[in-house]
C-alpha positions as a printed NumPy array, in Angstrom:
array([[ 12.063,   3.448,   4.283],
       [  8.477,   2.969,   3.174],
       [  7.166,   0.543,   0.601],
       [  5.397,   3.2  ,  -1.482],
       [  5.739,   6.933,  -2.01 ],
       [  3.416,   9.888,  -1.644],
       [  3.389,  10.11 ,  -5.455],
       [  2.241,   6.479,  -5.703],
       [ -0.681,   7.209,  -3.39 ],
       [ -1.64 ,  10.553,  -4.951],
       [ -1.911,   8.847,  -8.355],
       [ -4.676,   6.68 ,  -6.876],
       [ -6.568,   9.574,  -5.289],
       [ -6.324,  12.528,  -7.669],
       [ -7.838,  12.175, -11.124],
       [ -6.333,  15.315, -12.71 ],
       [ -2.515,  15.129, -12.911],
       [ -2.297,  18.931, -12.975],
       [ -3.534,  18.875,  -9.351],
       [ -0.941,  16.384,  -8.05 ],
       [  1.526,  18.957,  -6.7  ],
       [ -1.034,  21.107,  -4.898],
       [ -2.645,  17.989,  -3.43 ],
       [  0.727,  16.721,  -2.204],
       [  1.479,  20.113,  -0.655],
       [ -1.816,  20.065,   1.246],
       [ -2.041,  16.382,   2.209],
       [  1.522,  15.04 ,   1.932],
       [  2.072,  14.566,   5.676],
       [ -1.273,  12.831,   6.105],
       [ -0.501,  10.534,   3.191],
       [  2.905,   9.698,   4.696],
       [  1.143,   8.58 ,   7.882],
       [ -1.262,   6.448,   5.827],
       [  1.704,   4.834,   4.074],
       [  3.277,   3.966,   7.431],
       [ -0.017,   2.411,   8.553],
       [ -0.338,   0.478,   5.286],
       [  3.214,  -0.801,   5.581],
       [  2.616,  -1.944,   9.157],
       [ -0.404,  -3.907,   7.945],
       [  1.647,  -5.509,   5.154],
       [  4.448,  -6.393,   7.551],
       [  1.964,  -7.982,   9.957],
       [  0.506, -10.069,   7.132],
       [  3.932, -11.199,   5.897],
       [  5.6  , -11.705,   9.29 ],
       [  4.499, -15.353,   9.645],
       [  6.352, -16.122,   6.413],
       [  9.451, -13.967,   6.3  ],
       [ 11.443, -11.245,   7.983],
       [ 10.021,  -7.77 ,   7.521],
       [ 10.402,  -5.016,   6.504],
       [ 11.218,  -6.119,   2.991],
       [ 14.315,  -4.556,   1.494],
       [ 14.365,  -4.045,  -1.392],
       [ 10.651,  -3.54 ,  -1.875],
       [  9.151,  -5.95 ,  -4.408],
       [  7.068,  -4.117,  -7.034],
       [  3.879,  -5.925,  -5.959],
       [  4.353,  -4.773,  -2.367],
       [  4.844,  -1.18 ,  -3.509],
       [  1.529,  -1.462,  -5.344],
       [ -0.214,  -2.966,  -2.292],
       [  1.169,  -0.296,   0.027],
       [ -0.062,   2.512,  -2.211],
       [ -3.523,   0.945,  -2.531],
       [ -3.874,   0.437,   1.234],
       [ -2.656,   3.963,   1.976],
       [ -5.035,   5.481,  -0.581],
       [ -7.873,   3.405,   0.89 ],
       [ -7.129,   4.67 ,   4.4  ],
       [ -7.082,   8.242,   3.089],
       [-10.382,   7.751,   1.223],
       [-12.075,   6.104,   4.212],
       [-11.119,   9.001,   6.475],
       [-12.962,  11.274,   4.061],
       [-16.089,   9.126,   3.9  ],
       [-15.349,   7.73 ,   0.436],
       [-16.161,   4.197,   1.511],
       [-16.847,   2.683,  -1.9  ],
       [-13.524,   3.945,  -3.269],
       [-11.786,   2.678,  -0.122],
       [-13.386,  -0.753,  -0.511],
       [-12.311,  -1.02 ,  -4.151],
       [ -8.725,  -0.137,  -3.233],
       [ -8.664,  -2.565,  -0.305],
       [-10.091,  -5.374,  -2.434],
       [ -7.429,  -4.784,  -5.088],
       [ -4.669,  -4.604,  -2.462],
       [ -5.863,  -7.831,  -0.833],
       [ -5.937,  -9.684,  -4.153],
       [ -2.459,  -8.492,  -5.023],
       [ -1.054,  -9.327,  -1.584],
       [ -2.563, -12.808,  -1.691],
       [ -1.114, -13.382,  -5.156],
       [  2.291, -12.191,  -3.912],
       [  2.191, -14.531,  -0.923],
       [  1.135, -17.465,  -3.089],
       [  3.755, -16.799,  -5.77 ],
       [  6.553, -16.259,  -3.251],
       [  5.541, -19.355,  -1.317],
       [  5.567, -21.474,  -4.461],
       [  9.06 , -20.153,  -5.28 ],
       [ 10.151, -21.242,  -1.806],
       [ 10.827, -17.662,  -0.716],
       [  8.821, -18.073,   2.496],
       [  9.737, -20.267,   5.395],
       [  7.44 , -21.019,   8.266],
       [  8.646, -19.471,  11.505]])
């Protein structure tokens, strides 16, 4: 189980929705590997606070996973500014998730 889907990531990369299916056909396996890498990063960040992987996936984590995966894909293609924007957004969302979950008492220190 991954936190995000290929569709989630493609929506962040491809501007024209009519090109989604052909893009997924060409790059789907690569995107799946980027999702696995993104999820490993998320799990490493959350591991000090709670057991990972998260199941079910919180909506915020799905969003973070897709942003990280899209950033990894963009960086591999030399689109560094796009990658940075996606990483910055993912980091802000992940930090907000950690803070909100911690305040709700969802995290325990291990």
